[in-house]
C-alpha positions in Angstrom: -22.4 -6.2 17.2 -20.6 -6.6 13.9 -16.9 -6.8 14.6 -14.2 -8.8 12.7 -12.0 -11.0 14.7 -8.5 -10.0 13.8 -7.2 -13.2 15.3 -8.3 -14.8 12.1 -5.6 -13.0 10.2 -3.1 -15.8 10.1 -0.1 -13.7 9.0 2.6 -13.1 11.7 4.6 -10.0 11.9 8.2 -10.4 10.8 10.0 -7.4 9.4 13.3 -5.6 9.6 13.9 -1.9 9.6 17.0 0.0 8.4 17.7 3.7 8.7 19.9 5.5 6.1 20.9 8.7 8.0 22.7 10.4 5.1 19.7 10.3 2.7 17.3 13.3 3.0 17.6 15.9 5.7 16.6 13.5 8.6 17.3 10.2 7.0 15.4 7.4 5.2 13.7 4.5 7.0 13.1 1.3 5.1 11.0 -1.6 6.4 10.8 -5.0 4.7 8.9 -8.2 5.5 5.5 -8.5 7.2 4.4 -5.4 9.0 1.2 -3.7 10.3 -0.3 -1.2 8.0 0.8 2.4 8.6 -2.7 3.6 7.8 -5.1 4.6 10.5 -5.2 6.0 14.1 -5.8 2.8 16.0 -3.1 0.1 15.9 -3.0 -3.7 16.3 -0.7 -3.3 19.4 -3.3 -2.7 22.2 -0.9 -0.7 24.4 -1.0 2.3 22.0 -4.8 2.6 21.8 -7.2 4.5 24.0 -9.9 1.8 23.9 -10.4 -1.9 24.2 -12.9 -1.9 21.3 -12.0 -0.7 17.9 -13.6 1.8 15.5 -15.5 0.8 12.4 -12.8 2.5 10.4 -10.2 0.2 11.9 -12.2 -2.9 11.4 -13.7 -2.3 8.0 -12.1 0.7 6.3 -8.4 -0.2 6.5 -5.9 -3.1 5.8 -4.4 -5.0 8.7 -1.0 -6.1 7.5 1.2 -6.1 4.4 4.1 -8.1 3.1 6.5 -6.0 1.1 8.8 -2.9 1.4 7.9 0.4 2.9 10.1 3.5 2.8 9.7 6.7 4.8 11.7 9.7 3.7 12.2 12.3 6.4 12.5 15.2 4.0 12.6 17.8 6.6 11.6 18.5 10.2 8.1 19.1 8.9 7.6 16.7 6.0 7.7 12.9 5.7 7.0 11.1 2.5 5.8 7.5 2.3 6.1 5.0 -0.5 6.0 1.2 -0.7 5.1 -1.9 -2.6 3.5 -5.0 -1.2 1.4 -8.1 -2.0 -1.8 -6.5 -0.9 -3.9 -6.4 2.3 -3.5 -9.2 4.8 -1.6 -11.4 2.4 1.9 -13.0 2.1 3.8 -13.7 -1.1 2.9 -16.3 -3.7 -0.5 -17.2 -5.1 -1.9 -20.3 -3.3 0.3 -20.1 -0.2 0.1 -16.3 0.3 -1.5 -13.8 -2.0 -5.0 -14.5 -3.4 -4.1 -13.0 -6.8 -1.0 -12.3 -8.9 -0.8 -8.5 -8.7 1.1 -6.2 -6.4 -0.3 -3.2 -4.4 1.3 -0.2 -2.9 1.2 2.7 -0.4 1.7 6.4 -1.0 1.2 9.4 1.2 2.8 12.1 3.5 3.0 13.2 7.0 3.3 16.8 8.4 4.7 17.7 11.8 3.6 21.2 12.7 3.8 23.6 15.6 6.8 21.8 17.2 5.0 18.4 17.0 1.8 19.6 18.6 -0.1 19.1 15.3 0.5 16.0 13.3 -1.2 15.2 10.0 -0.9 11.8 8.3 -2.6 11.1 4.9 -2.0 7.7 3.3 -3.5 5.5 0.6 -3.2 1.8 -0.1 -4.3 0.7 -3.6 -4.2 -2.6 -5.6 -6.3 -5.6 -6.5 -7.6 -7.4 -3.4 -10.1 -9.9 -4.7 -9.3 -13.6 -5.0 -8.8 -15.3 -8.4 -10.4 -18.4 -6.9 -13.9 -17.0 -6.9 -13.9 -13.9 -9.2 -13.0 -13.2 -12.8 -11.5 -9.8 -11.8 -9.1 -10.8 -9.0 -6.1 -9.5 -10.9 -7.6 -6.3 -12.3 -10.3 -4.8 -10.0 -8.7 -2.2 -7.7 -9.5 -1.5 -4.1 -8.5 1.9 -2.6 -8.1 2.5 1.1 -7.7 6.2 1.9 -7.2 7.5 5.4 -6.2 10.9 6.9 -5.8 11.9 10.5 -5.1 15.1 12.4 -3.7 14.9 16.0 -3.8 18.2 17.9 -2.3 18.4 21.3 -4.2 21.5 22.4 -2.8 21.5 25.9 -0.5 19.4 28.0 -3.6 17.5 29.2 -6.0 17.5 26.2 -5.4 15.8 22.8 -7.9 15.8 20.0 -7.7 13.4 17.1 -9.8 13.5 13.9 -9.8 10.7 11.4 -11.5 10.6 8.0 -11.7 7.4 5.8 -12.8 6.4 2.3 -12.6 2.9 0.8 -13.7 1.8 -2.7 -13.9 -1.6 -4.2 -14.1 -1.6 -8.0 -14.8 -5.3 -8.5 -17.9 -5.5 -6.4 -18.7 -1.8 -7.0 -18.9 -0.9 -3.3 -17.7 2.0 -1.2 -17.7 3.1 2.4 -16.7 6.2 4.2 -16.4 7.3 7.8 -15.3 10.0 10.3 -14.2 9.5 13.9 -13.4 12.1 16.6 -11.3 11.2 19.6 -10.6 13.2 22.8 -8.2 12.2 25.6 -7.7 14.2 28.8 -4.9 13.3 31.2 -6.0 13.9 34.8 -2.8 12.5 36.3 0.1 10.2 35.5 -2.2 7.2 36.3 -5.6 8.2 34.9 -6.7 9.4 31.4 -10.3 10.0 30.3 -11.1 9.0 26.7 -14.0 9.5 24.3 -14.7 8.5 20.7 -17.6 9.4 18.4 -17.9 7.9 15.0 -20.1 7.6 11.9 -19.4 5.0 9.2 -21.5 4.6 6.1 -21.4 1.2 4.3 -23.1 2.4 1.1 -23.5 -1.0 -0.5 -23.7 -3.3 2.5 -20.3 -4.8 1.5 -17.7 -4.0 4.1 -19.4 -4.4 7.5 -20.0 -8.0 8.3 -19.5 -10.6 11.0 -18.0 -14.1 10.2 -20.1 -17.0 11.3 -17.2 -19.4 11.9 -13.8 -19.0 13.5 -12.1 -19.4 10.1 -14.6 -17.7 7.8 -12.8 -14.3 7.7 -9.4 -15.9 6.8 -11.2 -18.1 4.2 -12.8 -15.1 2.6 -9.4 -13.5 2.2 -8.2 -16.7 0.4 -11.3 -16.8 -1.7 -12.6 -20.1 -0.3 -16.0 -20.9 1.1 -17.1 -18.6 4.0 -20.3 -17.3 5.6 -21.0 -13.9 7.1 -23.8 -12.1 8.9 -24.6 -8.7 7.4 -27.2 -6.0 7.8 -30.3 -6.4 5.7 -29.6 -3.3 3.6 -26.9 -0.5 3.2 -26.4 1.0 6.7 -25.0 4.1 8.3 -23.4 3.0 11.7 -22.8 5.3 14.6 -21.0 4.6 17.8 -20.0 6.6 20.9 -17.5 5.2 23.4 -16.4 6.5 26.8 -13.7 5.0 28.9 -10.6 5.5 31.0 -7.0 4.3 30.9 -5.7 3.5 34.4 -2.0 2.9 34.9 -1.3 1.9 38.6 1.6 3.6 40.2 4.2 2.0 42.4 4.2 -1.3 40.5 7.3 -3.6 40.4 9.4 -3.5 37.3 7.8 -6.6 35.8 4.4 -4.8 35.9 5.5 -1.3 35.0 3.5 -1.4 31.8 0.3 -2.6 33.4 -2.9 -0.8 32.4 -6.7 -1.2 32.7 -9.1 0.2 30.1 -12.8 -0.1 31.1 -15.3 1.4 28.6 -19.0 1.8 27.8 -20.0 1.8 24.2 -23.3 2.3 22.3 -23.7 1.3 18.6 -26.7 2.3 16.5 -27.8 1.9 12.9 -28.6 5.6 12.1 -30.9 4.7 9.2 -32.9 2.3 11.5 -31.5 -0.8 9.9 -31.5 -4.0 12.1 -27.8 -4.6 12.1 -27.2 -6.0 15.6 -28.0 -9.2 17.5 -28.2 -11.3 14.3 -30.5 -8.8 12.6 -32.9 -8.4 15.6 -31.9 -4.9 17.0 -31.2 -1.4 15.8 -28.5 -0.9 18.4 -26.4 -2.4 21.1 -24.7 -1.4 24.4 -21.3 -3.0 25.3 -19.6 -2.8 28.7 -16.1 -4.1 28.5 -12.6 -3.9 29.8 -9.2 -5.3 29.3 -5.9 -5.6 31.1 -2.7 -5.1 29.2 0.8 -6.1 30.4 3.7 -5.3 28.1 6.8 -7.5 27.7 
């Protein structure tokens, strides 16, 4: 299936965070350096996710990392306000060695903590030029907008429902995509959680969803140098449904206290009957996978 390899993002994480407790009701947090994007439900850190595989929204509708400064104002117990400036998506600083153009980007948005933390809403946007000056004439001017909103509702002590909606627009190549994902997690015990995800993602111009042919093609495309990708034959609406469990063995020694297993079964399908899988041969694909995570 079409999945970007995030290992091709050759920007390490290196940031510092400082809290100013006397500013705003609950303080002001400032992060500077290279840090994962705050947009989205799923994170790069695998320990925090329900599944081994990632959603289309995570892979194609969001940035991965930023280099810059991000501030979070905890205005009240209910409201957080986000604002930041950075060099763009998946870029460092300095054209040639880092950024692929000479223009900054930024993040704005807000978070709401309701019903004593049982309902959390996060709505964030990242905007700025993302195309390379090496292979376009609009690298410094064409805007790309990543917009993401999520609602996490802890309905009971055992059941958590999460809804994510996403919209991304690229002005330079006149492309857009949008998606929605619904998650459900049910905790059976301290060791076992059942997880489900259903998602629909529309790549309206056959621009965002693609699979790099070579191990460095995704990184090269970010830089604006030669790269090759496999795409669907036409604009495609993708659907996926994933079911899995998170198993945390009990009674482990301290060195393995964070050990977890995440087996899953996933089915992907091109909902408009496009042949988007298996190098353009199939309309859909089954994936049976698992991972083992140990934290340090």
